[in-house]
RODREN-790333 format. One record per residue (C-alpha): residue in three letters; x, y, z. Coordinates in steps of 0.02 Angstrom, whole numbers, padded with zeros to 5 digits, always signed. Layout:
<recs>
ALAXYZ/...
</recs>
This chain:
<recs>
MET+00000+00000+00000/SER+00067+00170-00049/THR+00099+00298+00086/VAL+00119+00442-00035/ASP-00008+00542-00134/ILE+00046+00581-00313/THR-00031+00717-00420/SER+00030+00819-00567/ASP+00018+00996-00630/GLY+00086+01004-00807/ALA+00269+00952-00805/THR+00270+00952-00614/LEU+00244+00792-00516/ILE+00186+00829-00338/LEU+00221+00704-00199/ARG+00140+00713-00026/GLY+00160+00600+00125/ASP+00293+00470+00162/LEU+00416+00432+00024/ASP+00478+00262+00080/VAL+00500+00081+00030/ARG+00310+00055+00032/SER+00283+00193-00096/THR+00430+00164-00214/ASP+00335+00060-00342/SER+00199+00191-00364/VAL+00324+00335-00364/ARG+00436+00248-00491/ALA+00288+00213-00606/ALA+00226+00393-00591/ILE+00397+00468-00629/TYR+00429+00358-00781/ASP+00254+00390-00846/HIS+00284+00577-00823/LEU+00449+00564-00916/ARG+00360+00479-01062/ARG+00229+00617-01071/HIS+00343+00769-01047/ASP+00503+00810-01139/GLY+00638+00922-01073/ARG+00627+00971-00891/ILE+00510+00895-00764/VAL+00498+00947-00583/ILE+00466+00833-00436/ASP+00391+00939-00296/LEU+00436+00873-00124/HIS+00367+01017-00018/ASP+00238+00906+00066/VAL+00344+00749+00088/ALA+00342+00709+00274/SER+00482+00580+00273/VAL+00600+00495+00152/ASP+00709+00341+00157/LEU+00859+00278+00059/THR+00757+00164-00054/ALA+00648+00309-00112/LEU+00799+00421-00140/ARG+00877+00286-00249/VAL+00719+00288-00356/LEU+00741+00477-00380/GLY+00925+00454-00422/ALA+00892+00316-00548/ALA+00754+00418-00630/SER+00870+00568-00641/ARG+01005+00464-00726/ARG+00878+00392-00847/ALA+00812+00566-00889/VAL+00988+00633-00923/GLY+01024+00481-01031/ARG+00880+00529-01146/GLY+00921+00715-01146/ASP+00794+00768-01014/ARG+00809+00835-00838/ILE+00724+00799-00673/VAL+00733+00940-00547/LEU+00687+00916-00364/ARG+00590+01061-00288/GLY+00554+01093-00105/THR+00684+00977-00030/SER+00675+00982+00159/PRO+00831+00985+00269/GLN+00800+00799+00303/VAL+00797+00758+00116/LEU+00952+00864+00084/ARG+01044+00778+00226/MET+01000+00606+00157/LEU+01054+00659-00019/HIS+01223+00715+00049/LEU+01249+00561+00159/THR+01211+00443+00014/HIS+01308+00548-00113/LEU+01151+00552-00221/ILE+01171+00742-00216/ARG+01294+00714-00360/VAL+01158+00631-00464/VAL+01003+00737-00435/GLU+00971+00917-00483/LEU+00897+01034-00353/GLU+00797+01191-00379/ARG+00828+01341-00269/GLY+00705+01480-00301/ASP+00696+01505-00488/ILE+00873+01445-00519/ALA+00909+01259-00541/VAL+01079+01206-00475/
</recs>
């Protein structure tokens, strides 16, 4: 059973709730479906993600690598201090692209 709510607004995929091992299948499917429907840059909005684990972060990293491989970009928006810390600890910060304000880094 998924612990995350997934909606979209154009090229933005919005995740709410717990991004963990229980939600990875639905999140992975939603991201790859979104990549198929939108070319260029898609945003994954994490503002309302309550918690995240390593398995879920690996899904985001793998999706980012896949997007880059086909000439697209995935940008993470609204990363909490907890998510940023996990990205740094796992070195996935080197794989994912973060958005700060209107400037993607």
